[in-house]
C-alpha positions, 0 to 999 in steps of 0.5 A: 395484467400488462400481458392481458392488456397487450393482447386485448389491444392487439385484438381490438386493433385487428377487429377495427381494421377488419371492420374498416376493410369490410366497408370497401369490400362490401359497399358495392353489393350493399348499394346495389341492394339499397338501390333496388330498395329505393335508396338514393345512391350518389352518384346514381348507378355507381355500384354497377360501375367498376371504375369507382372504388369502394372507398369513393362509394363509401365516402359518397354514401356514408348512410350505407356503411352499416349495410356493409356489415350486415350483407347476407353474402358479403365479400368480406364478412364482418367479425360479428357475422363470423362470431354469430355463425360460430356460435349457431354452428357450435352451441346451438346445433347438436354435435351429431348434426351435419351442420354442426362445426363440432361434428366436422371438426371431429371428423378432421381431428380423427384424421389429424391425430392418426396422421400425427401418430404415423408421422411422429413415429416415422419421423423418430425412427428415421431420426434415430437411423440418421444419427446412428448410420452415415448411410441413412444420413447421406441418403435419407435426409436429402430425400426427406428435404426434397419431399417437402418442396412438392406443393401438398395441394398438387400431391394430395390428389395423386395420393388419394387417387393411388390409395383409392385405386387399391381400395383404401378409402375413408380416413387413411388417405387423409391421415397419409397426407397429415403424416406426410406434412408432420414427419419432416419437422419431427425428423429435423428436430429429433436429429438436432436433439439426438446430436445435441450432447456435446463431446464432453458428455459423450466422452463421459459415457465412453469413460463409463464403458456405456454401450450405444444403447445405454448412451442413447437411452440415458443421454441422447434421448433425454437431451432430444426431448426439448427439441422433439416437443418443439417440432411436435408443435409444428407437426401437429399444426401441419397435420391439421392442414394435411387433414383439411387439404386431404378433404378438398380433392375428394369432395368430402361431405364431412370435415372442415375441408368439406365445410370450406368446399360447401361454402365456396360452392354456394358463395357462403363466405360467412361459412367459410370464415367460420370454418377457418376460425374453427380450424384455427381454434382446433390447432391452438387447442392441439398445440396447447395440449402438446405444450402442457405435455412438454411442461409436465414431462420436462419438469418431471425429468428435471429439464425445466422449472 
């Protein structure tokens, strides 16, 4: 009960700050429309002057404050505007409609899951090689670290252009970008996990004359699972970001990234914010699924309560 109250308190504080912040951001546009509708603005023409801050305009025109929360194309949409847009584009639209956020979320989710599967598999294979080979540890790991220093927004167009030039289109380019972002957390977490058994445990396996394969399957792999699942939570979120970024350079017509692009082209800030919230909700669901899987697997293996 206390935790629920704490969460609700934080949400209410965020909503209050959001509503307050929307006033100075939207007041100039609201007053301009109000002036055109015959409303007196104090001082006259103030909405057109750049030397007057939004707070001053709001203080001089308190009657216009409700208008800032009802702008059709606000600079910062109010929370209820985003909530209404989410409701209309998820519940009131058919999932097959190209105006449905469910449809766009599914397009992005498909690339996310494919990229996550590729990135996770690649990360695990590299981690196993790094742990068992000093050559790979000295060569592959530094390059894996360096690869993450390149901004994905700069790398994504290059990947897409190269893949398009060899005829690879559709979901694959986005999945490659997702895999690029998701493999690194898996590599780092898996390497840490595979090396987590202490000297006493490895010596015990040597006492039993266990082979490297037996040591891997019976000691190192089970010990690495908590680390693996922790990295998978980061990886699935990063994979979603990669899928969205991969939709931006291509001018895609479907996906949450395409929804963001369309909103920016036509100045539909409410649409942009609703797509952002849809992405955040989707990421939360994916991380939650990984967390549930983690609890079930570790409980069955006796590694968690």
